[in-house]
Phi, psi and omega in degrees: 000315180298321181295318180298317179299318180295317180298317179296322179294319179294320178297317179298320178297318180298321180294330181280343181288140175298147182299324184296331183279340182257350181293138179256125180301151180289335183215146181303331181289355177265359177295140179241126181251139175293152179298141180282121177246115181217127176248126181294157181295146177267134181302319185297336180287343185237354188269133178224152179235123178287170182300330181271006177094356179291130178274133180232128173257127180239123178235116186276143173204093186277007187292330180232136184284056179232150175230132174253131176233124180236125177257118175259129184249114178288128180210142182268087187298332183289350178273005175306127183297146175297139183089353177236030177302132187108346180299314182296310180299314181298320181301313186273333176286329182266356181303318181268342185262351187253018178081178176238171179293338179271331185217151178281173187298321181297319179297315179300315181296318182292321178294320178297315180296321180299323178281350187066031185260176178230130181219116183212140175243156180198167172270157183201193187300320184265355180144274179214171179205157174227127182243132174241131169233129184210160172297147182305318183294339182254016187301317182296317178294321178297318178296324177301316179295316182298315181291332175302309184279334179290318185273324187215068178291148183271323186055054184297148193297321183295323178288324176295317179297319178299315179298317179299315179299318180294319179296315182294322176299321178291327178298323182298340181264004186304321184266004182275332188251120182298323179296317179295321177297314181300315181299318180293318186289323180289328175291321179297325179285321190272322184262151179283173188297326181292331181273325184243092179232088182294148178289155179235172176301316183295319183291326179286320180292339181283348184287141178231161177306321182293321177298319179293319177298318181295317180294321177298312182296330181296327188245332190267097178199167185303332180290347181241016186248139168232135186243137173245132176232129179217150176120211190276065178201147178260162176300321181298328180280316191273329184299317176297326178296320178289317178305315182300318185277341175274347185303131178084358180269114186279149175285151171246196179289132182286142177282148174250115185264352187280074180234122179287145175294146178274124181255128170265336177040087180307156179297147179304145180147191184251128179245116192248123178245123184284129173213118186287078177230166185265009175230158177248131170268124185241132173219137175235143190229143173223156176298146182251215185229156166290142184292345176263007178296139179304335181267006186301313184296317178297320179292323179296315178294322175303313181294324177301317179291322184291306184198004186270346187259021175073226190298336182271358184278160183296317182296318179293315180300318185280308191275323181268303189288309185281316186262342179064033185265343185209140173275320182251120179203144179176185179215166179209138167262106186289129177255114176256142179296322180233125177083178184280144171263206177231166169250131177223152170239149183210151176200165170235136181209167177298150181308313186289344180256011185302308186293321180294317178298321177298320181294325178291321177298315178299319181298319179291326175296316179296318180298318180296317179294334179272359179079022181271075175213155182283147176301326180297328180294319177295317179298320178296319179296319178296314181295323180298317178296313184296318183285331179276347186306313180301332180295339178296337183241039191285352179211166178299321178296320179296318179299312180299320181294315180297315181294321178293321177299320178295324176295312184293325182279345182091357184285341175300327179273313186288328181210072187295343181254026182305308184287329178292331184263348191301314183293322178295323177296320179295316179298327186281348182292132180254169175305316181297324178296317181294316180298318180298318178294319180295319180293330178288321189260319191267091181241097186304327182290348180255007182296135170257115183260136172239122181239129176239119181170197181286102189300322181295314180294322181297326185275355177295125181303142176267086186294330181297333181241008177065041185238147165231166180296330178292348176299340184255009178121174179303140182259127179238126176281132178261141175276154165288155177251140177304126187295337182262328183256343185059030172262142182294141177264159178300143177295142178286000000 
C-alpha cells in the first residue's frame, strides 16, 4: 500500500512540472547550463584575533564530526647556521615525534592513537607547521596534546638518532635517481650558495636535542603563529579553547619572511651530468617574475598555452603528440610567495632524440614570443582558470589554508581583493599582453639547460636534423657530488 501511494505521489508531482523542465535534449550539444556564479570567501568573515594577537581563521563544516587545526610557525630557515644544515627540517619534523617535556614520545603517540586522532609536524614554505585532526567530541583532549608538543617539545635522543639515520640513508640514494639529480643540479646552478645549501651526513650528525630546542624556541611563540581551524566547530566554541591554552605564553621576536631568493643564474648554455640511463632528463630555465608583477596574469596564461595546461598545451602537442618524442613534457611559471621565481620547461626523451626534442622546445618558445598562437588558445587558457577557480576553495580546510597563506604572505594587506579581482584580470588579458610578457621572459639565447643522461650518447651529433649539442650553447660537464659530503667528485 505504501509503495502504491508513493508511486501515485510521484506521478502527480511529474504532472505538475512544466514540460520545458522535463524535456530531454535530442543531443548533448543542446544542453543549456546556467551561468556559474561564485564569489570567493572573504577573509574578514573567518578571521579572528586572540587576546595575544594570534590570528585564527575558522571555517565551519558540520557535515562530518571532525575538526582540523593547523598551526603555522613563521621561521627564517635561511638563518640556519653553516655546518648545521638540516637543523630547521629536523626541528619541525621532530616537534611532534620526539615527545614533550611532560611526556615521552611513546605516551604522546598512544594518547593520539587512543583518540583516533592525527598529529604531525613538518617544515614548510613559511617555516614549520603542526596539524591536528580529531573527532569533534575529543577536540579539547586533542588540543592539549597539540599544545604540549607545540610549546615544549622534548626532542628525545632516541627519536633524534632514528631521524638522523633515516636522513643519512636517504642521502645515500641521492645519486641513484635521475629525477632527484636533475632537481638538485638545476637548483645548484640557479640559486646562490646561501639559498641552496643541502644537508650532509656531518651536518645532520652534528644536531643535538639542545640545538633543536634552541631553534624551536627562537621561532615558536605567539608572535610567529597563525592558526587555521576547519570542520565541525564554530568560532564561538573553539576560540575560548585556544585562548585558554595560549595563556601565559609570551611573544618573542617576530620572523621576517620577506626575503628574495638569491640567484646566481648560471651563464646560458648546456650543463651535462652523466648518468648511464637510456633516457635524457632535460630542463631549461629562465628568470621569472614576482607574483605581484603587473604582467603576472599575462605570463601565467602564456605559460598555460606553452606547456602548463597538459594535453592542450603547445609543447605537449608538438613534442609528445605529433613527434612522439616524450611522454612527459611541460613548462611552469614558478610562483614564489616572496621574490621572483623562474620559468622552466622540461621533458624526458630517448638519448638519441635529445637534441631534436630540445630544438622543438626552443622553436615553441620562439613562436610564443613571436605571438604565433591562436586566439582560441588564449580564450581556452582564460576559461580554464575561471572555471577551475571555485575548486581552489573546494573544502573548509582549503578555504582556511588559502586565507591563512594570504595572511602569512602579507597579501591580505597589500591586495585584499586579490581573489575577487582575479577572474576579471584573466578575462582582461589581450593577445598583446601575452606577447609582451613572452618577449620579456622567453629569450631562447639565455636558456640554461640541465641534461641528465648518457653524456656520450647525448653528444652524438643529430645529422638528420643538422644539430649538435653546441647548437644550444657552450657545453659544460657537471660533476656528481658525493651523496654524503656534497663535495664534487672527479669527472668520469
